[in-house]
Every structure is written in structure tokens, then in C-alpha cells.
C-alpha positions in Angstrom: 28.2 3.1 -1.5 26.4 5.4 0.9 23.7 3.5 2.7 20.4 5.2 3.1 19.3 6.2 6.6 16.0 6.2 8.5 15.9 10.0 8.0 16.1 9.3 4.2 13.0 7.0 4.5 11.1 9.7 6.4 12.0 12.3 3.7 11.0 9.9 1.0 7.6 9.5 2.5 7.0 13.2 2.5 8.2 13.4 -1.1 6.1 10.6 -2.6 2.9 11.4 -0.6 1.4 13.6 -3.2 1.9 11.0 -5.9 1.1 7.6 -4.3 -1.6 6.4 -1.9 -1.0 4.8 1.5 -1.8 1.1 1.0 -4.1 -0.9 3.3 -2.9 -3.2 6.0 -5.6 -5.8 6.5 -6.0 -8.7 9.0 -6.7 -11.9 7.1 -9.0 -13.9 9.3 -8.7 -17.2 7.5 -5.0 -17.2 7.4 -4.8 -16.0 11.0 -6.8 -19.0 12.0 -4.7 -21.3 9.9 -1.4 -20.1 11.4 -2.7 -19.4 14.9 -1.4 -15.8 14.8 -2.7 -12.4 13.9 -1.7 -12.3 10.2 -1.9 -9.0 8.3 -1.3 -8.5 4.6 0.3 -5.2 3.5 -1.4 -4.7 0.1 1.3 -3.3 -2.2 -0.5 -5.0 -5.1 -2.9 -2.0 -4.9 -0.3 0.5 -5.9 -0.9 2.3 -9.3 1.6 0.0 -11.0 0.5 -3.1 -9.0 3.7 -3.4 -7.0 5.7 -1.8 -4.2 8.7 -0.7 -6.3 6.8 2.4 -7.5 7.6 4.0 -4.2 11.3 3.8 -5.0 10.8 4.8 -8.6 8.9 8.0 -7.8 11.4 8.9 -5.0 14.5 8.3 -7.2 13.3 10.0 -10.4 11.7 12.9 -8.6 14.8 13.7 -6.6 17.3 13.5 -9.5 19.0 16.6 -10.7 17.7 18.3 -13.8 20.9 17.4 -15.5 20.5 13.7 -14.7 16.9 13.6 -15.9 17.9 15.4 -19.1 20.2 12.5 -20.0 17.3 10.0 -19.9 17.3 7.0 -17.6 18.1 3.4 -18.4 17.5 0.4 -16.2 17.0 -3.4 -16.3 14.0 -5.2 -15.0 11.8 -8.2 -15.3 8.8 -5.9 -14.9 7.9 -4.2 -11.6 11.1 -2.2 -11.2 10.8 -1.1 -14.8 7.2 0.0 -14.3 8.3 2.0 -11.3 11.0 3.9 -13.2 8.6 4.4 -16.2 5.9 5.7 -13.8 8.4 8.2 -12.3 9.6 9.1 -15.8 6.0 9.9 -16.8 5.4 12.0 -13.7 8.6 14.0 -14.1 8.8 14.1 -18.0 11.9 12.0 -18.3 12.8 9.6 -21.0 13.1 6.0 -19.8 14.6 2.9 -21.5 14.2 -0.5 -19.9 16.1 -3.6 -20.8 14.2 -6.8 -20.1 15.1 -10.5 -20.7 14.0 -11.8 -24.1 13.2 -15.2 -22.7 10.4 -16.1 -20.2 9.2 -12.5 -20.1 6.0 -11.6 -18.3 4.1 -10.1 -21.3 1.7 -8.2 -19.1 4.5 -6.4 -17.3 6.3 -5.7 -20.5 3.1 -4.1 -22.0 2.6 -2.1 -18.7 6.1 -0.6 -19.0 5.4 0.4 -22.6 2.0 1.9 -21.7 3.7 4.0 -19.1 5.9 5.5 -21.8 9.1 3.4 -21.5 11.1 2.2 -24.5 11.5 -1.6 -23.8 14.5 -3.4 -25.3 14.6 -7.2 -25.0 18.0 -8.9 -24.5 19.4 -12.1 -23.0 18.1 -15.2 -21.2 17.4 -13.6 -17.8 17.5 -10.5 -15.8 21.3 -10.5 -15.2 22.0 -10.8 -19.0 19.6 -7.9 -19.6 21.3 -5.9 -16.9 24.7 -6.3 -18.4 23.5 -5.1 -21.7 21.8 -2.2 -20.0 25.0 -1.1 -18.4 26.8 -1.2 -21.8 24.0 0.9 -23.3 24.3 3.4 -20.4 27.9 4.0 -21.2 27.5 4.0 -24.9 24.5 6.3 -25.1 25.1 8.6 -22.1 22.0 7.6 -20.1 21.8 7.9 -16.3 22.0 4.3 -15.3 19.5 3.3 -12.6 20.5 0.1 -10.8 17.6 -2.0 -9.6 18.9 -2.2 -6.0 22.2 -0.2 -5.5 20.3 3.1 -5.3 19.8 4.7 -1.9 16.8 6.6 -3.1 15.1 3.4 -4.2 15.7 1.7 -0.9 14.5 4.8 1.0 11.4 5.0 -1.1 10.3 1.4 -0.6 11.2 1.7 3.1 8.1 3.8 3.5 6.2 0.6 3.5 7.7 0.0 7.0 6.6 3.5 8.2 3.0 2.7 7.2 3.1 -0.7 8.9 4.3 0.7 12.2 1.8 3.5 12.0 -1.1 1.1 11.5 0.1 -1.8 13.7 2.4 -0.4 16.5 2.5 -3.8 18.2 3.8 -5.7 15.1 6.2 -8.6 16.0 7.3 -9.9 12.6 7.5 -8.4 9.1 8.1 -10.9 6.3 9.2 -9.6 2.9 10.1 -11.1 -0.5 13.7 -10.7 -1.7 14.8 -10.5 -5.3 17.2 -7.6 -5.3 16.6 -6.9 -1.6 15.3 -3.3 -1.6 12.1 -4.1 0.2 13.8 -6.2 2.8 16.6 -3.6 3.4 14.2 -0.7 3.5 12.0 -2.4 6.1 15.1 -3.3 8.1 16.1 0.3 8.3 12.7 1.3 9.7 12.3 -1.6 12.1 15.8 -1.0 13.5 14.9 2.6 14.3 11.4 2.2 15.6 11.6 -1.1 17.4 14.7 -3.3 17.1 12.8 -6.2 18.7 10.7 -6.5 15.6 12.0 -9.3 13.4 12.3 -8.7 9.7 12.5 -11.9 7.7 13.3 -12.2 4.0 12.1 -15.0 1.7 13.3 -16.2 -1.7 12.5 -19.1 -3.9 14.8 -22.1 -3.4 14.9 -22.3 -7.2 16.7 -18.9 -7.3 18.6 -18.6 -4.0 21.2 -16.0 -4.8 20.2 -13.5 -2.2 19.8 -16.2 0.5 23.2 -17.6 -0.3 24.7 -14.1 -0.1 23.2 -13.4 3.2 24.1 -16.8 4.7 27.7 -16.8 3.5 28.4 -13.0 3.4 29.4 -13.1 -0.2 28.5 -11.2 -3.4 29.5 -14.0 -5.7 26.9 -14.9 -8.4 24.8 -18.0 -7.8 25.1 -20.5 -10.7 21.4 -21.4 -11.0 18.2 -19.5 -11.3 15.2 -21.6 -12.3 12.2 -20.1 -10.5 9.0 -19.4 -12.5 8.4 -16.3 -10.3 10.2 -13.5 -12.1 10.1 -11.1 -9.2 12.4 -13.4 -7.3 14.6 -14.3 -10.2 18.1 -13.0 -9.8 21.5 -14.7 -10.0 23.7 -11.9 -8.8 23.4 -10.4 -5.3 23.7 -6.7 -5.0 26.2 -4.8 -2.7 24.1 -2.1 -1.2 21.1 -4.1 -0.2 23.2 -7.0 1.1 25.3 -4.8 3.3 22.2 -3.6 5.0 20.7 -7.1 5.3 24.0 -8.5 6.7 23.8 -6.0 9.5 20.0 -5.8 10.2 18.0 -8.8 8.8 16.7 -11.2 11.5 16.3 -14.3 9.3 16.2 -15.5 5.7 14.2 -18.5 4.5 13.7 -20.4 1.3 10.4 -21.7 -0.1 9.6 -23.8 -3.1 7.8 -22.5 -6.2 5.0 -25.0 -5.3 4.7 -23.4 -1.8 4.5 -20.0 -3.4 1.8 -21.1 -5.8 -0.2 -22.5 -2.8 0.2 -19.1 -1.1 -1.2 -17.3 -4.2 -4.3 -19.5 -3.9 -4.7 -18.8 -0.1 -4.4 -15.1 -0.6 -7.1 -15.2 -3.3 -9.4 -17.4 -1.1 -9.0 -15.7 2.3 -7.9 -12.1 1.4 -9.7 -11.8 -1.9 -6.4 -10.5 -3.4 -4.5 -11.3 -6.6 -0.8 -11.7 -5.9 2.1 -12.6 -8.2 4.6 -15.1 -7.0 6.9 -12.6 -5.2 3.8 -11.1 -3.6 2.7 -14.4 -2.1 6.2 -15.5 -1.0 5.8 -13.8 2.4 2.8 -16.0 3.1 4.6 -19.1 1.9 7.4 -18.2 4.4 4.9 -17.6 7.2 3.4 -21.1 6.6 6.9 -22.6 6.8 7.7 -20.7 10.0 4.2 -21.1 11.6 5.5 -23.0 14.7 7.5 -19.9 15.7 4.7 -17.4 14.9 1.9 -18.6 17.2 0.2 -15.7 19.0 2.3 -13.0 17.3 1.3 -10.1 15.1 2.7 -10.9 11.7 2.8 -8.7 8.6 3.3 -10.3 5.2 4.1 -7.8 2.5 2.1 -8.6 -0.7 4.7 -6.9 -2.8 2.9 -7.1 -6.1 -0.1 -8.5 -8.1 1.2 -8.5 -11.6 0.6 -12.1 -12.4 -0.4 -13.1 -16.0 -4.2 -13.8 -15.9 -3.8 -17.2 -17.6 -1.3 -18.3 -14.9 -3.5 -17.1 -12.1 -6.6 -18.8 -13.6 -4.6 -22.1 -14.0 -3.6 -21.9 -10.3 -7.1 -21.3 -9.2 -8.2 -24.4 -11.1 -5.7 -26.7 -9.5 -7.1 -28.9 -6.7 -3.9 -29.2 -4.7 
């Protein structure tokens, strides 16, 4: 596969600018005091779809050929990626079909995909079973298959997050990003490597679904046998080739956190930043807490990748005393 370049990220920013807003980068005072660093939150939860992936969806769908768009697009998603492709499909008048897992589905994300005009087909126990069925449908029905990570245009699109971070905080020392498929981590690595290779980009995943972490640590693309996280944005069993090859070359570190630590981070973001984050969106803060001893005095950005958490789950977390 052809890896995207920094120039591709720059081009993606120019392309998506008319369609998507620049998101805020805010210093969170309470968390900065807690971690003894300057902690900033990059608020991708404020995107029109509530998640960062829409950057990649708009860039990919908008730059496809007329012939590809005429075929219709099919992809697999637990929600945020599907919304991004559906959003792009609505912008550029393209049919979109999304395969989502039939079990443990985030209903609010499913409904959002449908409201954006996507046809949603439920299949399998988890994302990877939905993805396999999606690939079969692409071949049988003649769709243009959109992989959730192995797409240079997706990675270039979400890499625009990094351009905005460096623009707003030129002295950034550390960027922490969640990793499910790895597009956000790899896109930010491309930018940091070009603009300041001394900036550390750190990925984070749930220890209950460590496929990406395992792939990075062991330089393997073998599926991981277990995937039990409650946070669907981090829930993958199969590591992907394109994003992993970028991360193997450029990622500074990769850490695991527990689902309980992620839930605690959701509460902290609500309390100190007044932001609603889903599990993947709070994972960066969970990692910062875990790495706090090494972050003292540094300028740290945690990417709040999304805010599409079911309201009942968010309410239940806010009611918990620990």
C-alpha cells in the first residue's frame, strides 16, 4: 500500500476546509494542576458528527473519482467511521452502506449513521465479523469498499488534527491519541515527524482490546484472540497494515489503560473541561494520568477523539462516586 505523506495531509486540509470547522484546543486548568503539566484537550467531539473521523470521510469521499462514487460505497464501522463516510456521502451525493456489529451496538451511533443517509446492515458479534461480511458484500454487489484504516485519504484527512495542534501550540511536547484502527495516531505521526520530530506521539488502547498495542510491540499483523472492552471506538481484534506500518516507523510509545481508567477520565473531562467524551475520546487523558510522572512541566495535548457516548451510560458514570 502507498503510505500517505505530509504533503497529502496539507492537501487534505485545503480540501476539507470548506466543509468542516477547525476544532478548539483548550488548556484544561484542573487537569493541568492534577498532572503538573500544561494539559490541552483537542476537542474533536465538537465536529459535526461528534468525532474526528469525519475529517477522513470528507477527504476520501470528496476526492474519489466520479466512477468510484457512482458504484456506491460500503464500509464497516462501530459508529464513528460509518458516520464519517455517511457524512461525506451526503455532501457528495453518494450512496453509502455501512455494516455494523449486531451485538453490543451503540444505538445512538447507529441512528446517527441512518440519519445521515446511510443504509445500515447489522451483522456479527463484533466489528471484525461485520467487516468480513462487508468485504463479501463489496465483491458481490460491486460497491467501492472503504476500509476503516487502510485508506491513505482517510489517514491524510485525520492528520489535519496535527496541523491544527502545531498551529495553535507550536511548543507542544507530547500528543496523546487513542488507537482503534490507528488512523488518528498515524496521521498525527506524519505531521509531528515533519514539523518537529522531537514531539512525542503516544497511542493508547484499552487493555481489554489490545490488538493494536500487540501489533506495535511485536511488529505483527496477527489478529489478537480477545476483545472485551466496553468502549466500541477502541474495539478491534485485527490490526491493519497501512496504519501499523506508519506507527512502527514513527510512533514514540504505546500504552494500555483499563476500561475503569477510561471511565474515570470521562468523568474528569466532564468535571474540568465541561466536555462530553466517549470512551475512546477519554482514553488520551487516561494515558496521561498513567504517564504523569514523565509529563511534569511539559505541554501535553490529549485528543478528545469523540463524544458519541450513549446518554444513559454517561449519566451512570456521572453518578458513580469512585
